[in-house]
C-alpha positions in Angstrom: 22.4 10.2 -6.2 22.9 6.6 -5.5 21.5 3.7 -7.1 18.1 3.6 -4.6 17.7 7.2 -4.5 19.5 7.9 -1.0 22.4 10.4 -0.4 25.9 8.9 0.6 25.7 9.2 4.1 22.1 7.9 4.2 21.1 4.0 5.6 18.6 1.8 3.8 15.3 1.7 5.7 15.9 -0.8 8.7 13.5 -2.3 10.5 14.1 -5.1 13.1 11.2 -7.5 14.4 11.9 -8.9 18.0 10.1 -12.5 18.8 9.5 -13.4 14.9 9.7 -17.0 16.2 8.8 -17.8 19.7 10.9 -21.2 20.1 14.1 -19.7 20.6 15.4 -17.9 24.0 15.8 -14.4 21.5 14.7 -13.9 18.0 15.2 -10.7 15.7 14.5 -10.5 12.3 16.5 -8.0 11.0 15.6 -6.0 7.7 18.2 -3.8 5.9 16.8 -2.4 2.3 16.4 -6.0 0.8 18.6 -7.8 3.0 16.8 -9.9 5.5 18.1 -12.2 8.3 16.8 -14.4 11.1 18.9 -14.1 14.0 18.1 -16.4 16.8 19.7 -16.9 20.3 19.5 -20.4 22.2 20.4 -21.7 25.2 21.8 -25.1 26.7 23.7 -25.9 29.8 27.5 -26.8 29.7 30.3 -25.4 27.8 33.1 -26.9 25.3 35.5 -29.4 26.3 38.2 -26.4 26.3 36.0 -24.2 28.9 34.7 -27.0 31.4 35.7 -26.4 34.9 36.8 -22.9 33.9 33.9 -21.1 35.6 33.1 -19.3 32.3 30.5 -19.7 29.6 30.6 -19.3 25.8 28.8 -17.1 22.8 29.5 -18.7 19.9 27.9 -18.4 16.2 26.3 -20.3 13.2 25.8 -18.3 9.4 24.0 -19.3 6.8 22.8 -18.4 3.5 19.5 -20.2 2.6 18.7 -21.7 -1.3 16.3 -18.8 -2.3 18.2 -16.0 -1.0 20.0 -15.2 -3.7 18.8 -14.8 -7.5 20.0 -18.3 -8.4 19.9 -21.2 -6.1 22.7 -21.5 -3.5 23.3 -25.2 -2.4 22.6 -25.5 1.3 25.3 -26.4 3.4 25.7 -29.3 4.3 27.8 -31.1 7.1 30.9 -28.8 6.0 30.0 -25.5 5.5 31.6 -23.2 2.3 34.5 -21.1 3.3 32.9 -17.5 3.6 30.2 -19.2 5.4 32.6 -20.4 8.2 34.8 -16.8 7.9 31.4 -14.7 8.6 30.3 -17.5 11.3 33.6 -16.5 13.3 33.0 -13.3 12.7 30.1 -12.7 14.1 31.0 -15.1 17.2 34.4 -12.8 17.8 32.3 -9.8 17.4 29.7 -10.5 20.0 32.1 -12.3 22.7 33.9 -8.8 22.0 31.1 -7.0 24.3 30.5 -9.7 26.5 32.1 -11.1 29.9 31.6 -14.6 29.6 32.8 -14.9 33.1 29.3 -13.6 34.2 27.7 -16.4 32.4 28.2 -19.4 34.6 29.0 -22.3 32.6 26.8 -21.9 30.0 26.2 -21.8 26.1 24.5 -19.3 24.2 24.5 -20.2 20.1 23.3 -17.2 17.7 22.1 -18.7 14.2 22.1 -16.1 11.5 20.2 -17.1 8.6 19.9 -15.0 5.6 17.1 -15.3 4.0 17.2 -12.7 1.2 20.7 -11.0 0.2 21.0 -7.6 -0.9 24.5 -6.6 0.4 25.7 -6.2 4.1 24.4 -9.7 5.1 27.1 -10.1 7.5 26.6 -6.8 9.2 23.0 -7.2 9.4 23.6 -10.3 11.5 25.9 -9.0 13.8 23.2 -6.3 14.6 20.3 -8.9 14.4 22.0 -11.3 16.5 23.4 -8.7 19.2 19.5 -7.9 19.8 18.6 -11.3 19.9 21.2 -12.2 22.5 19.5 -9.0 24.9 16.5 -10.7 24.7 17.3 -14.1 25.5 19.7 -12.8 28.4 17.0 -10.9 29.9 14.5 -14.1 29.7 17.3 -16.2 31.0 17.9 -14.0 34.0 14.4 -13.8 34.8 14.0 -17.4 35.0 17.2 -17.8 36.9 19.3 -19.6 34.3 21.6 -16.9 34.1 22.1 -14.9 37.3 24.5 -12.2 35.9 24.1 -10.0 32.3 27.2 -11.0 30.3 26.7 -8.2 27.8 29.1 -5.1 28.8 28.5 -3.1 26.0 26.0 -2.6 22.9 26.9 -4.0 19.8 26.1 -3.3 15.9 27.6 -3.4 12.4 27.6 -1.5 9.0 29.2 -1.7 5.5 30.7 0.9 3.7 32.3 1.3 0.2 34.2 3.2 -2.4 32.4 3.4 -5.2 33.4 5.7 -8.5 35.7 7.7 -6.0 32.7 8.3 -3.4 32.6 7.1 0.0 28.8 5.4 0.5 26.8 4.3 3.4 25.5 0.9 3.7 25.9 -0.4 0.4 23.6 -2.5 -1.4 24.7 -5.7 -3.6 24.8 -3.5 -7.0 27.1 -0.8 -4.8 28.9 -3.5 -3.5 29.7 -5.4 -6.9 31.0 -2.2 -8.3 32.8 -0.9 -5.1 36.7 -0.1 -5.7 37.1 -0.8 -2.0 35.0 -2.4 0.5 34.4 -2.4 4.4 32.9 -3.9 6.9 33.0 -2.2 10.6 32.0 -3.6 13.4 31.6 -1.0 16.5 30.8 -1.5 20.7 29.3 1.6 22.5 29.8 1.6 26.5 27.4 2.9 28.8 29.0 6.4 28.8 28.4 6.4 24.9 31.9 6.2 24.1 32.5 3.9 20.2 35.3 2.0 19.9 35.8 -0.6 16.2 35.9 -4.0 17.5 36.3 -5.3 13.9 37.3 -3.7 10.6 37.5 -5.7 7.6 38.6 -3.5 4.2 39.8 -4.4 1.4 41.0 -2.3 -1.9 39.0 -4.6 -4.5 40.0 -2.8 -7.6 42.3 -0.1 -6.2 44.2 1.2 -3.3 42.7 3.9 -1.0 44.4 6.8 0.9 44.4 7.4 4.7 41.9 10.1 4.2 39.5 8.0 2.4 39.7 5.3 5.0 39.3 8.0 7.6 36.1 9.2 5.7 34.6 5.9 5.6 35.1 5.1 9.3 33.4 8.1 10.1 30.5 7.2 7.8 30.6 3.7 9.5 29.9 5.6 13.1 27.2 7.4 11.5 25.4 4.4 10.2 26.0 2.1 13.7 24.8 5.0 15.8 21.4 4.8 14.2 21.6 1.1 14.2 22.2 1.3 18.0 19.1 3.7 18.9 16.6 1.2 16.6 17.8 -1.7 18.7 17.3 0.1 22.1 14.2 1.1 20.7 12.6 -2.8 19.7 14.4 -4.1 23.0 12.4 -1.8 25.3 12.6 -3.2 28.6 14.8 -5.8 27.8 17.5 -2.9 27.2 18.6 -3.0 30.9 21.0 -6.2 30.1 23.2 -3.9 28.4 26.3 -2.6 30.6 24.8 -4.0 33.6 27.3 -3.9 36.7 28.1 -7.2 38.2 26.5 -8.4 41.0 28.6 -9.2 44.0 27.3 -10.8 47.1 28.2 -10.0 50.4 28.7 -13.3 52.7 27.3 -11.4 56.0 23.6 -10.9 57.0 24.7 -7.9 58.7 22.6 -4.5 57.3 25.6 -1.9 58.4 28.6 -4.4 56.2 25.8 -4.2 53.8 25.1 -0.7 53.6 29.2 0.0 53.8 29.9 -2.1 50.9 27.4 -1.1 48.7 28.7 2.9 49.4 32.3 1.5 48.6 31.7 -0.8 45.9 28.7 0.8 44.4 30.7 2.1 41.3 31.9 -1.2 40.8 29.4 -3.8 41.5 25.6 -4.2 42.1 26.4 -5.2 46.1 23.5 -7.5 47.1 22.9 -9.7 50.1 23.2 -13.8 50.8 19.2 -13.1 52.0 18.0 -11.3 48.8 19.3 -14.1 47.3 17.7 -16.8 49.5 21.1 -18.1 50.5 21.1 -19.2 54.2 24.7 -21.1 54.9 27.3 -21.0 57.6 30.3 -21.7 56.0 32.7 -23.7 58.2 36.1 -21.8 58.9 38.9 -24.2 58.9 41.9 -21.8 58.1 45.1 -21.0 60.4 45.1 -17.6 58.9 42.8 -14.8 58.2 43.2 -14.8 54.9 42.4 -18.3 54.3 39.2 -18.1 56.4 38.3 -15.4 53.8 39.1 -17.1 50.7 37.1 -20.4 52.3 33.8 -18.4 52.9 34.2 -16.8 49.6 34.5 -19.4 47.4 31.9 -21.3 49.0 29.7 -18.4 48.3 30.5 -17.7 44.8 29.9 -21.5 44.3 26.5 -21.7 45.9 25.2 -17.9 44.2 27.2 -18.2 40.4 28.3 -14.7 41.7 31.3 -12.7 42.3 31.4 -13.0 46.3 33.1 -11.1 48.8 33.9 -12.4 52.7 35.7 -11.4 55.4 37.7 -12.6 58.5 39.2 -10.4 61.4 40.0 -10.5 64.7 43.1 -9.5 67.2 46.8 -10.2 66.9 49.1 -9.9 69.8 53.1 -9.9 69.1 54.2 -11.3 72.8 51.5 -14.2 72.2 52.9 -15.3 68.9 50.1 -13.7 67.0 47.0 -15.0 69.2 44.3 -15.2 69.7 44.5 -14.5 65.7 41.5 -16.7 63.8 40.3 -17.7 67.2 39.6 -14.1 68.5 35.8 -14.4 68.9 35.9 -18.1 71.2 39.5 -17.3 72.9 38.0 -18.7 76.3 36.5 -21.3 74.2 32.9 -19.6 74.4 32.0 -18.0 71.0 31.3 -14.6 71.5 31.8 -14.2 75.4 34.1 -10.9 75.3 34.5 -10.7 79.2 35.6 -14.3 79.5 37.8 -13.5 76.4 39.4 -10.1 77.9 39.9 -11.7 81.2 42.0 -14.3 79.3 44.0 -11.8 77.5 44.8 -9.8 80.5 45.9 -13.2 82.1 48.1 -14.5 79.5 49.7 -11.0 79.1 50.6 -10.4 82.8 53.9 -9.0 83.4 54.8 -9.0 79.6 56.7 -5.8 78.6 55.9 -6.0 74.7 52.1 -5.3 74.4 51.9 -4.3 70.8 49.2 -5.8 68.9 46.6 -4.9 66.0 43.5 -5.6 64.8 43.6 -7.2 61.3 41.0 -7.9 58.7 41.4 -10.1 55.7 39.1 -9.4 52.7 39.0 -11.9 49.8 36.9 -11.1 46.4 36.1 -14.3 44.5 34.8 -14.4 41.0 33.8 -17.0 38.2 36.8 -17.5 35.7 39.3 -15.0 37.3 42.4 -15.0 40.2 40.8 -14.3 43.4 41.7 -11.3 45.2 42.9 -11.1 49.2 43.8 -8.2 50.9 44.5 -6.9 54.6 44.1 -4.3 56.4 45.6 -3.8 59.8 45.2 -1.0 62.8 48.2 -0.9 64.9 48.1 -0.6 68.6 48.8 -2.2 72.0 46.9 -4.1 75.1 46.4 -2.1 78.0 46.4 -3.4 81.7 43.1 -2.3 82.4 39.8 -1.5 80.3 39.1 2.2 79.2 35.8 3.3 77.8 32.3 1.8 77.4 31.5 1.3 73.7 32.3 -0.9 71.3 32.7 -4.8 71.2 35.3 -7.3 71.8 39.0 -6.5 72.8 37.8 -2.8 72.4 38.4 -1.5 76.0 41.8 -3.0 76.1 43.0 -2.2 72.4 45.0 1.3 72.5 44.8 2.6 69.4 48.0 4.6 68.2 46.0 6.4 65.1 43.8 7.7 67.8 45.2 8.1 70.9 42.6 6.2 72.7 41.0 2.7 72.8 38.4 1.9 70.7 36.2 1.6 73.4 36.3 5.6 73.5 36.4 6.4 70.3 33.4 8.1 68.5 32.2 5.3 66.0 32.8 7.5 62.8 36.2 7.7 63.8 36.9 4.3 64.8 35.4 3.5 61.4 37.5 5.7 58.9 41.0 4.1 60.2 39.6 0.7 61.4 41.2 -2.4 59.9 37.8 -3.4 57.9 38.0 0.0 56.2 41.6 -0.3 55.1 40.7 -3.7 54.2 37.7 -2.0 51.8 40.4 0.6 50.2 42.6 -2.2 49.6 40.1 -4.2 47.9 39.0 -1.1 45.9 42.6 -0.3 44.7 42.9 -4.3 43.7 39.4 -4.3 41.8 40.4 -1.0 40.1 43.7 -2.6 38.7 42.2 -6.0 37.7 
């Protein structure tokens, strides 16, 4: 039996009080036994100089023990913090950033302030657990206000201390146990949406003795047990705000076409929360000034990413004819001079190919994915075929009555819509984009 009557693998009583103070974007007062830490999360626009223009945000932390937090008064930190406080606040910052995707914050900064009101062991781990709770509350409110467009919180985070005292592995050690510990450990653990736990930080040292691999494994097992309990308490007090943990990143589609939106949701829904421009209140017509399909797709995706602050995907497509040096290319929709005049475009195409021996051609779709703070992804899908000398079929649009698909053995205008979509240039581009995203 331990000093306070607990079993070796038993946590101290933990309570987390949300919104203990009202001014910060998020606040959590965490009590772990006799340890009491006030954690607040504050937002400000902009990022430190080393991140400006990189399209990502920043999360940092400050830690201090207030003068009355220990039996003998602790001097208040001045301009220069003591070394222990600096080391702990760096640990808190690293730990929280490890469970976040800073590219989903925009150029915003969140500062986590952890002030120890009373110290009875495990102040740094309590600060991490409380700071994460405060961060979730802040992100939920900032998203509701439109300050943040997306949640940067990829996985859940909590931390706990363990130790070897008189040869026995103990979970969540108090100050007296910590003072007598032969081995001391602080474990920071993240948990993803599938419930898989991973260690983010492990600080372990033999204070008075060495320790075996078996003893280390025992401490790590205790840490996982304790963190699992802390995480359940976090979720309980967060209530609806827990939704910000592990949210899929939002992806806006540069199109108002419902069919395209439905298709993208079906094909990319596992990786992204796909939304339309209309859902975000964006009504913009970006001028396509590129000389290639890839350039135009990038122009549109970059513009939409900048307007929305979210990941954006755009495409550009058309017909390339080898005998015409790749024309009509990016001018496919306005080949005859009038945008969308399919009949005039087809007549001009037949005229320019009159007498041509090589009538090989392809439909092309270039698709670009632009995400804040990340490299752009551009892919291409093609459907090979040839241009006939006369119309076949009454379906489709554009050049479909003249385009004979090698895959289908008929024109796109003759093909069933499902068959056409299965082998189309757009379908192949989306498939290439899915592979590219899974590799990034």
